[in-house]
C-alpha positions as CSV (number, residue, x, y, z in Angstrom):
1,M,111.2,82.6,-18.2
2,R,108.4,85.1,-19.2
3,T,110.5,86.2,-21.9
4,L,111.0,82.8,-23.4
5,L,107.3,82.1,-23.3
6,V,106.9,85.3,-25.4
7,I,109.3,84.6,-27.7
8,A,108.2,80.8,-28.2
9,L,104.8,82.4,-28.8
10,I,105.5,84.4,-31.8
11,I,107.7,81.7,-33.1
12,A,105.0,79.0,-32.9
13,L,102.5,81.4,-34.8
14,G,104.9,81.1,-37.8
15,H,103.8,77.6,-38.4
16,F,100.2,78.1,-38.7
17,E,98.6,78.9,-41.9
18,N,97.8,82.5,-42.7
19,Y,94.5,83.1,-44.0
20,G,95.0,86.7,-44.8
21,Q,98.1,86.4,-47.0
22,E,99.2,84.0,-49.4
23,N,102.7,83.9,-47.5
24,K,103.5,84.2,-44.0
25,K,105.2,87.2,-43.1
26,F,107.7,88.5,-40.3
27,S,109.3,92.1,-40.0
28,Y,111.5,93.6,-37.5
29,Q,111.8,96.9,-36.5
30,F,114.1,99.1,-34.2
31,N,113.0,102.1,-32.3
32,V,114.3,105.0,-30.7
33,G,112.9,107.9,-29.2
34,T,112.0,110.1,-25.7
35,S,110.1,108.7,-22.4
36,V,108.3,111.4,-21.0
37,T,107.2,110.5,-17.1
38,I,103.7,111.0,-15.7
39,P,104.1,111.2,-11.9
40,Y,101.8,108.9,-10.4
41,E,101.5,111.2,-7.4
42,K,102.4,115.2,-8.1
43,N,102.7,115.6,-3.9
44,I,103.2,113.4,-1.2
45,E,103.3,113.8,2.8
46,F,103.9,111.1,5.2
47,V,103.6,111.8,9.3
48,F,106.1,110.0,11.2
49,F,106.3,108.8,14.7
50,Q,109.7,108.4,15.0
51,P,112.7,110.5,13.8
52,I,113.7,109.1,10.2
53,K,117.1,109.8,7.8
54,G,114.6,110.4,4.7
55,S,112.0,112.5,3.5
56,N,108.6,113.1,4.6
57,K,107.5,115.3,2.2
58,T,108.2,115.3,-1.7
59,D,107.1,117.3,-4.9
60,Y,107.3,115.1,-8.0
61,E,107.6,116.8,-11.9
62,T,107.6,115.4,-15.4
63,N,110.9,114.8,-16.8
64,L,112.4,113.4,-20.1
65,G,114.3,110.2,-20.3
66,Y,114.6,107.8,-23.6
67,Y,114.2,104.3,-24.8
68,A,115.3,102.2,-27.4
69,E,113.9,98.9,-28.5
70,I,114.2,95.8,-31.3
71,L,110.8,94.3,-32.1
72,A,109.5,91.4,-34.2
73,L,106.2,91.6,-36.0
74,Y,104.2,88.8,-37.0
75,N,101.4,89.6,-39.6
76,I,98.0,87.2,-38.9
77,N,96.2,88.6,-42.0
78,N,95.9,91.9,-43.7
79,K,94.7,93.7,-40.5
80,F,95.7,92.1,-37.5
81,S,99.6,91.2,-36.3
82,I,101.1,90.6,-33.3
83,T,104.6,92.6,-32.0
84,S,106.8,91.4,-29.2
85,G,110.7,92.2,-28.5
86,L,112.7,94.1,-25.7
87,T,112.7,97.5,-24.9
88,Y,115.2,99.5,-22.7
89,N,113.4,102.1,-21.1
90,H,114.9,104.9,-19.0
91,T,112.9,107.4,-17.0
92,S,113.5,110.3,-14.8
93,Y,111.4,112.4,-12.4
94,K,112.4,115.9,-10.6
95,I,112.0,115.5,-7.4
96,K,111.9,118.3,-4.3
97,D,111.7,116.9,-0.8
98,G,112.2,117.7,3.1
99,Y,110.9,120.9,5.1
100,V,111.6,124.2,6.1
101,S,115.7,124.2,7.1
102,Q,116.3,121.0,5.3
103,W,115.5,120.2,1.9
104,S,116.7,118.3,-1.4
105,E,116.4,119.2,-5.2
106,G,117.3,116.1,-7.7
107,Y,115.8,113.6,-10.0
108,L,115.1,110.3,-9.5
109,N,116.2,107.9,-12.2
110,N,115.6,104.3,-13.3
111,S,116.1,101.9,-15.8
112,Y,113.8,98.7,-17.2
113,L,114.3,96.2,-19.8
114,N,110.6,95.6,-21.0
115,V,109.1,92.8,-22.9
116,P,105.8,94.0,-24.6
117,L,103.2,91.8,-26.6
118,L,101.1,93.7,-28.4
119,F,98.4,92.8,-30.7
120,N,97.8,95.2,-33.5
121,Y,94.8,96.4,-35.9
122,R,94.7,98.5,-38.9
123,P,91.1,99.7,-39.6
124,S,91.7,98.1,-43.5
125,E,93.9,96.7,-45.3
126,N,95.8,99.2,-47.2
127,D,95.9,101.5,-44.1
128,S,99.2,102.8,-42.6
129,F,97.8,103.7,-39.6
130,S,97.2,100.8,-36.6
131,V,96.1,101.0,-33.4
132,S,98.0,98.3,-30.5
133,V,97.5,97.3,-27.1
134,G,98.6,94.2,-25.1
135,P,100.3,93.6,-21.8
136,Y,104.3,94.5,-20.6
137,F,106.4,92.9,-18.1
138,G,109.7,94.8,-17.0
139,F,112.5,93.9,-15.1
140,I,114.3,96.4,-13.2
141,L,118.0,97.2,-14.2
142,F,118.7,100.5,-12.6
143,A,117.5,103.1,-10.1
144,Q,119.4,105.9,-8.6
145,E,118.6,109.6,-7.1
146,K,120.9,112.4,-7.3
147,G,120.9,116.1,-6.7
148,T,121.7,118.7,-4.0
149,L,120.8,118.7,-0.4
150,Y,120.5,122.4,1.4
151,L,120.7,123.5,4.9
152,D,119.7,126.5,6.1
153,T,122.1,126.9,8.9
154,S,121.5,130.7,9.8
155,E,119.3,129.5,13.1
156,L,121.8,127.0,14.0
157,I,124.9,127.1,16.5
158,V,127.8,125.4,14.4
159,V,130.7,124.7,16.2
160,D,132.6,123.3,13.6
161,R,132.1,125.1,10.0
162,N,134.1,122.3,8.2
163,D,131.5,119.2,9.3
164,P,130.8,118.0,6.1
165,L,127.4,117.4,7.5
166,L,126.7,120.9,8.1
167,Q,127.4,122.6,5.1
168,P,124.8,124.6,3.2
169,E,125.0,122.4,0.0
170,Q,125.6,118.8,-0.4
171,K,125.7,116.6,-3.2
172,Y,124.3,113.0,-3.3
173,K,124.2,110.3,-5.6
174,N,122.3,107.3,-4.1
175,D,121.7,103.5,-5.6
176,I,118.5,102.8,-4.8
177,V,117.5,99.4,-6.8
178,K,117.0,97.9,-3.2
179,D,114.1,100.0,-2.6
180,Y,112.2,98.6,-5.5
181,Y,110.6,95.6,-6.6
182,S,112.6,93.5,-9.5
183,I,109.1,93.2,-11.6
184,D,107.0,95.7,-13.0
185,Y,103.9,94.7,-15.4
186,G,101.4,96.9,-17.3
187,I,99.4,97.7,-20.3
188,L,100.4,99.1,-22.9
189,L,98.4,101.4,-25.7
190,Q,100.0,102.5,-28.7
191,L,99.4,104.5,-31.9
192,S,101.5,104.4,-35.1
193,Q,102.0,105.7,-38.5
194,E,103.8,104.2,-41.4
195,F,105.7,106.0,-44.4
196,R,107.1,103.4,-47.0
197,L,110.4,104.4,-48.4
198,S,110.7,101.4,-50.2
199,K,109.3,97.8,-51.0
200,E,111.0,96.5,-47.8
201,I,111.9,99.6,-45.7
202,S,109.3,101.7,-43.7
203,V,110.0,104.6,-41.0
204,V,107.6,104.6,-38.2
205,I,106.1,107.2,-35.8
206,I,105.1,105.8,-32.4
207,T,103.2,107.2,-29.7
208,R,102.7,104.6,-27.0
209,L,101.4,104.6,-23.3
210,N,102.8,102.6,-20.7
211,Y,100.4,101.9,-17.7
212,G,102.0,100.7,-14.9
213,L,99.6,98.3,-12.7
214,R,101.9,97.2,-10.0
215,N,103.1,99.2,-7.0
216,I,107.2,99.1,-7.4
217,I,108.7,100.3,-4.4
218,S,109.3,97.3,-1.9
219,S,110.6,99.1,1.1
220,N,108.7,100.9,4.1
221,V,109.5,104.7,4.2
222,D,110.7,104.4,8.0
223,T,113.2,101.5,7.0
224,R,114.9,103.6,4.3
225,E,118.5,105.4,4.6
226,T,119.0,107.3,1.5
227,M,116.0,107.7,-0.5
228,H,114.8,111.3,-1.0
229,S,111.1,110.3,-1.2
230,A,108.4,109.9,0.8
231,A,106.3,107.5,-1.6
232,V,105.4,104.0,-0.1
233,E,103.3,103.3,-3.3
234,W,104.5,104.1,-6.8
235,K,103.7,103.2,-10.2
236,N,105.1,103.4,-13.4
237,Y,103.3,105.9,-16.0
238,N,105.6,107.3,-19.3
239,V,104.6,108.0,-22.7
240,L,106.9,106.6,-25.3
241,L,107.3,109.2,-28.6
242,G,109.8,107.8,-31.1
243,L,110.7,106.8,-34.6
244,G,111.3,103.5,-35.8
245,I,112.5,101.7,-39.0
246,K,110.8,98.7,-40.0
247,I,112.4,96.3,-42.5
């Protein structure tokens, strides 16, 4: 529903008089690039009062993902414009969790389909540099953790050496999308530089900060069975660096 409202807003703007230019003008842009995660927390330690299957200590590190998007831009005048469209954003964190005799090292990956609404400003009519700000809404598509679970068996009495639960190294790959809320939202801040190749085509360099405002984790730590993370609250922070073709 929010996606339809955003698209309807852009279409409606096309029917108003553009006072900054003689004719109304739409342009379209396709961007691809890297999504650099910024951990909401570097370290999380949670104290439990009963045994659980998950982790109670997790370290998070930045990792690289990717994004691709299709955008439509409407010029209000020579300085102001509005941009919206669809962004596929895949992010990844390196995580290490657990204590002394049992720990895991791996990755926490998720993907969102985001709908940005950017209000763009150029300092002058002939300037190819622009600053943009606005909200975004995201819809989760995918969430997965994968890695290796390590077990120190040196001080354990092992009856069956072939028991899969007592192996020194065990691979894991878990679908954890159920542990997240389906909708995310936040604020965008973008800087872009445009280089014109011809009258109709330009190359655009983009730097964008996605600053999440919502806690995206829906389940409590002591109810999880698979998630290798001690987080009870998490917000999406990432920086998008990329190139675009504007037509």
